[in-house]
N, C-alpha and C positions, 0 to 999 in steps of 0.2 A: 553683141559679143563682149561688152564690157563686163558682164557678170561671170564670164568663163575664166577660170584660173589657168595660167600656163604651168608647165611642169616644174619650173623653179619655185613658183609660189606654193604649189602643192607640197614639194619637198620641204620648204621652210615651215609650212604649217604642221606637217607631221613631226618634224624635229622639235618644234615648240611644244607639241603635245607630249612627246616623250620626255622632254626635260622638265615638264611641269610648269612652264611659263604660261601655258594656256590650259585652263581647267575644262575638263569634259563635263558637259551638262548631264544631269541625271536622266536615265532612260525611263520614260513613262509608257508602260505597257497597258494598253486598253484592249479588251477582248469583247467582240460583239457576237452575240448568239441569240437565237430565237427562243431557246428552251432552258439554257443554264442560267442560274441566278447567283450561285455561290462561286464567285470568281477565284477565291483562294484554292479551290479544289479542281480547277480546270487544268487538264494536262495539255501542254503545248508540245507538238512534235513537228519536225520538218515534213513538208508535203511536196511531192513531185507531181507536177501537173501532167507530165507525159505518161506517168504510170499511176493513175489514181487508185488508192487503196484506203478507202474511208471506213471500211468494215473490218474489224479485227478477225483473226483466225478463229477465235472462240465463237464469235457471233456467226461466222460463216458455217462452222460445224453445226451450230444450233439450227440455223436455217436449213441445212442439208438434212439433219435428223427430222426436223418438223415436216419437210416436204416428202421424206420417205414415207411417213404416215399418210400424207396426202395421196401419194402414188398407190399405196395399198388400197385405200378407200375408193379411189377413183377407178382402179382396175376392177375391184369387186362390183362396183355399181355398173360399169360397162359390161362386165360379164353377165350379170343378171338381165340387163336390158337387151343385149344383142344375142343372148342365148348361146354364147360361145366363150371360151376362155380368152380373156384379154389381160395381158401382163403389162403393168406400168411400173417402171422403176427409175430412180434418179441416176442419170449418167454423169452430169457435171454440175458444179455450183461455182460460178465465177462472178467477178465484178469487172465491169468494163464501161466504156462510154456508150451513150445511147446511139451515136452514129455507128460505132463498131457493131452493135447488136443489129441495127437495121441492115447494115451491109451484108451480114451473114445470112439473111433470110431469103428464101426463094420468092419470086414474084411471077404469078400470083400465089397466094396462100390464104389460109383462114386466120385472119388477124382480128382478135376480139379484145375490146377495151372493157375493163371492169372497174367499178368503184368499190371502195372498202370503207364505208362510213363507220366510225366518225373520222377516219383519216382523210386528209385532203389530197387531191390528185387522183390519177388513174394508173392502173397496172395493166399489162398486156398478157394475153394468153394466145400464143401462136401455135397452130396445129398444122403439120406438114400435109400437103396434098397426097403424099405417098401413103398415108394412113387414113386421111379423111375421106377420100373417094372409095376405098374398100369398105369403110363403115357405111357410107351412103348406099353403096351397092347392096350390102347385106340388108339394110333397112328396107330396101325396095324389092327384096326377094331374090337377089342375085347370088351367084356362087363364088365370085371373085376370081374365077378362072379366066385367064387371058384378058384381064381388065385393063383398059386403056386409060392412062392418066392424062386428062386434057390439060393443055396449057392455055387456060382462059380464066376470066373472072368468074366467080361463083354466081350461079343464078339465084333468084329469090326462093325457089323451091329448095335448092340445096342449102341455102342459109337457114331456112326454117327447119330442115332436118338436122343441121349442125347445132341449132339451138338446143335440141334434145341432149346433145353431148355436152355442151357448155353448161347446161343447167345441172347436170350431175357433177361436173368439175367444180362448180360453185358450191354445191352442197358439201363436197369433199374438202374444199378449202375452208369453209366455215367450221367444219368439224376438226380439221387439223390445227387451226389457229385458236380454237376455243380455249386451249390450255394456257395461251399467252394473253390473248385479249379477245373479247367478243366483237367480231367485225362482221358487218352486214355487206357481204359481197353481192354485187348485182351487175348484170350485163348492161353496158351503156351504149355500145356501138359495135358494128361489125364492118369489116373492110377486107377487100381482096388484095389491094396494093399497099404494103406496109410503108412505102416511101411517101404516101400521101398523109400519113398520120404522124404528128410530132407532139407528143405529150410533155416532153421536157426538152431543154436546149440540147444540141448535138453533143456538147462536151460534158453533159451532166452524168454523174456516176449512176449506174444501174446494176442491180444484182440479177443475174440470169440463172435460173434453175433449168437445166436441160433434162428432159424426160425421154425415155425410150418406150414406145408402145408396140406390142407384138400381138397380132391376132391371126391365129392359124398360120398360114404361110406368108402373111403380109406383115410388114414392119415399117415404122415411121418414127418421127420425132415430134416433140412438142416443147415449147419454151415458155416459161413463166418469167416475165420481165418486171421487176419491182424497182422503180426509181428510189434512190436513197432518200431523197427529201420526202417521200411518201411515208416511209416507215421510220424515219428519224426519231419521231416522238416516242416510239416504243422499242428502240434498239437496246435500251438499258434492261428491258425485260428479257432479252435473249441471253441472259447470263446462264452459266452452268447450273447454279443453284435452282433456277426455275425448273429445269428438267428433273432434278432430284425431288423437288417439291411435287411435281406432277406425278412422279412414281409413288410417293407416299400417299397421295390423294386418290390413287386409282381405285382403292377399295372403299372410298367414302360413300355415304348413303346416297348423295346426289348422283354419283356415277351408276350405282345400282338402279336408281329410279330411271335414269335415262335408258339403260339397257333393257329394263322391264318394259318401258313404254314402247321401245322399238320392236321388241319381240312380240308384244301383244298384238301388233298389226300383221303378223305373219299369218298366212292362210294355210289351212290343213284340209285334206280330203277326208270327208266323213262318209262312211258306208254302213248300211245295215245288212248284215249277213243273215238271211232267213234260215238257211240250212246248208249242210255240206254232205256230199255223197261221192261215190267213186263209180265210174262206168268205164267200159272198155273203149278202145279207139274205134273198133268196128261199130259199136252202138252210137258213138259220137258222129261218125260219118253217115249213119243211117237216119239221124234225127231229121224230122220234117215238121212242118207247121201242124199243130194240133196234138203232137205226141206229149205224153206225160212222163215226168221223171219222178220216181218214187224215192223217198228218203226215210231214214229211221227216226227223224225228228218229228215229234208230235206237233200238230197244228197249234196247240195251246202253249208250246214252249216259248220263252222270251227270245227276242231277236238280239243278236250280238252286235253292239255298236262299236265300229272300229274307226280309229283315227290314224290315217297314213298306214293302214294295214295292221295296226296293233289294237287288240281288243281292250276296251276300257270300261264299257258299261253294258248292262243288260237292259233291254227296252221292250215295250209292248207296242205292236203296230196298231194304228187307228187312223182317224181322220180329224183334221182341224181346219175349220172354215173351208171345207170342200177339198182340201189338199191332203195327200197321204202324209202321215206323221208318225214319229216314233216317240213314245213317252218313256223317259228314263226311269227304270225301276230300281236300279242299284248298281254298285260296282261289279265288274266282271268277276265271275266265280262265286258270287253270293247266291246260292240257290234260293229261288223264291224271294228275290230282293223286294223290300217293301217301301223303300224311300222314293218319293217322286220329286223330280227337280224340274 
C-alpha cells in the first residue's frame, strides 16, 4: 500500500505539473501490426470494445456489392441443378462478434466450414433447415408439399446431398472474389451444432452476410460468416477504385476468353429432319404399324440439320462404323452444297 498516493498527494502532483515545476515526459507511441510497415501513415482512431467496428462503411458496401454477385451466380447454379427457379439475394451485411453470430443461429442447422487459401483461417457458410430440407426433398423426388422440418442432426446421407449445394456455393464464391483476389475456396468440415465449432475467439469481430433463398413456395436464410482476421490482409483491396477498375476490365480479352470457354461446354440438341408433310387429324388417329407416309421430298434430297430447332446445315445420310450418320454438305439454304466438314 506504500505505492498508492492519497488524494492530497495527487492534487499536489497535478498542481506541480500545471505550474511547470514538474516536466511531463515525452509520449512514445509505438504501434504493433502484422501487416503495416510504414508507421507514419498509420491512422489511429478510438475503439469501443462494446461495439466493434473494424471495417469501414466503404469496405462494407464493397463486400455487400461483391456478394450480391455471389448471390446471382449461386441462384443461377441452384436453378439449373434443381430444375426450378431459385432466387438468392443479399438481405443484410453487418459486423458483430462471433459469439453474437453463433447465438443467432438455430440448432441444429447446416454449418459448413470453408478454407480460402492463401488466406489463413476458416469462414462459415450456414444454411437454414427451412430451405435445406426442401432442397433435399426435391433432390429425392419430393414435391415439398406438407414437408415436415425435423429438429434433429443431419444424417450422413443428407450431408452428402448438401455437399452438392455447397460445391455450387464454393464455385460462386470463387467467381465473385476473382475480381479482388484469386482465392481457393474448399469445404473443410460439416457440422449440425454450431455451438460445437469455434473458429475464432467469442469476442472476435466477424462480417456476416445474410442471404435470402426462395424456391417455389419455400424460403429460408443462409449466412456467410467471415472473420475479420481472415480477410484483413486483403481489406485494402476492397476500395472503391477496385470496383471501377473491374468495370473497365469487364471487356478485356481475358474476360471474353472465360465467357467463350464456359459457353463452349453448353449442350445443344441436334436433329436431322428427313422430310416434312401435312396430314389431317383423322389420318393421324388412323395411323397404325406398317403404314406409309408420303412426302413431296425426293429421297435424294439432303437432310436438314437443326440445332435446338433452328436449321443450320444440309447433310447427306449414311453410315459410319455401323452407326447412322449425317455428313455435312454445306450451310442451310445452299442448294447442292458441296463442302464437307
